[in-house]
C-alpha positions as CSV (number, residue, x, y, z in Angstrom):
1,M,121.9,137.5,102.8
2,F,122.3,133.7,103.2
3,C,118.5,133.2,103.2
4,F,118.1,135.1,99.9
5,Q,120.8,133.0,98.2
6,G,119.0,129.8,99.3
7,F,115.7,131.2,98.1
8,D,117.2,132.1,94.7
9,K,118.6,128.5,94.4
10,L,115.2,127.0,95.3
11,K,113.5,129.3,92.8
12,E,116.0,128.2,90.1
13,H,115.2,124.5,90.8
14,I,111.4,125.2,90.7
15,E,111.6,126.9,87.4
16,K,113.6,124.0,85.9
17,W,111.3,121.3,87.3
18,K,109.1,119.6,84.7
19,G,106.9,117.7,87.1
20,P,106.9,114.2,88.4
21,V,108.0,111.4,86.1
22,V,105.0,109.2,85.3
23,A,105.6,105.6,84.6
24,P,103.4,103.9,82.0
25,S,100.6,102.0,83.7
26,R,101.6,98.7,81.9
27,H,104.8,98.7,83.9
28,N,103.5,99.5,87.4
29,L,103.8,95.9,88.5
30,K,107.4,95.7,87.3
31,L,108.4,98.0,90.2
32,F,107.4,95.2,92.6
33,A,108.3,92.0,90.7
34,D,110.9,90.4,88.4
35,K,110.2,90.0,84.7
36,E,109.1,86.4,85.0
37,T,106.6,87.2,87.7
38,Y,105.3,90.1,85.7
39,D,104.9,88.0,82.5
40,A,103.1,85.3,84.4
41,M,100.7,87.8,86.0
42,D,100.2,89.4,82.6
43,E,99.2,86.0,81.1
44,L,96.8,85.3,83.9
45,A,95.3,88.7,83.7
46,K,94.7,88.4,79.9
47,L,92.7,85.2,80.6
48,Q,90.4,87.4,82.8
49,N,90.4,90.3,80.4
50,K,92.3,92.5,82.9
51,S,95.7,94.1,83.0
52,A,98.5,92.7,85.1
53,H,98.2,95.8,87.3
54,Q,94.4,95.2,87.8
55,L,94.9,91.6,88.7
56,A,97.7,92.5,91.2
57,M,95.5,95.1,92.8
58,E,92.7,92.5,93.1
59,I,95.0,90.0,94.7
60,I,96.3,92.6,97.2
61,R,92.7,93.7,98.1
62,N,91.7,90.1,98.6
63,Y,94.7,89.4,100.8
64,V,94.2,92.5,102.9
65,A,90.5,91.7,103.3
66,S,91.1,88.1,104.3
67,N,93.7,89.2,106.9
68,Q,91.4,91.9,108.3
69,N,88.7,89.2,108.8
70,G,91.1,86.9,110.7
71,K,91.3,84.5,107.8
72,G,95.0,85.0,107.2
73,E,97.4,82.1,107.2
């Protein structure tokens, strides 16, 4: 009987679930940085016709690539 009660509760949660919460892409970087850092990245990105998120991803890719090649600090 206990298994069925747990299943019913799980089914209830599944029926209420509305899917994952999706953050707007403009704010992705804000999860990792304070507002000042985000604003500075956003300004730099605009100079390169990119979003702050695109610039951050480019920086991370370059950092990883340089460390994989033994060029890290």
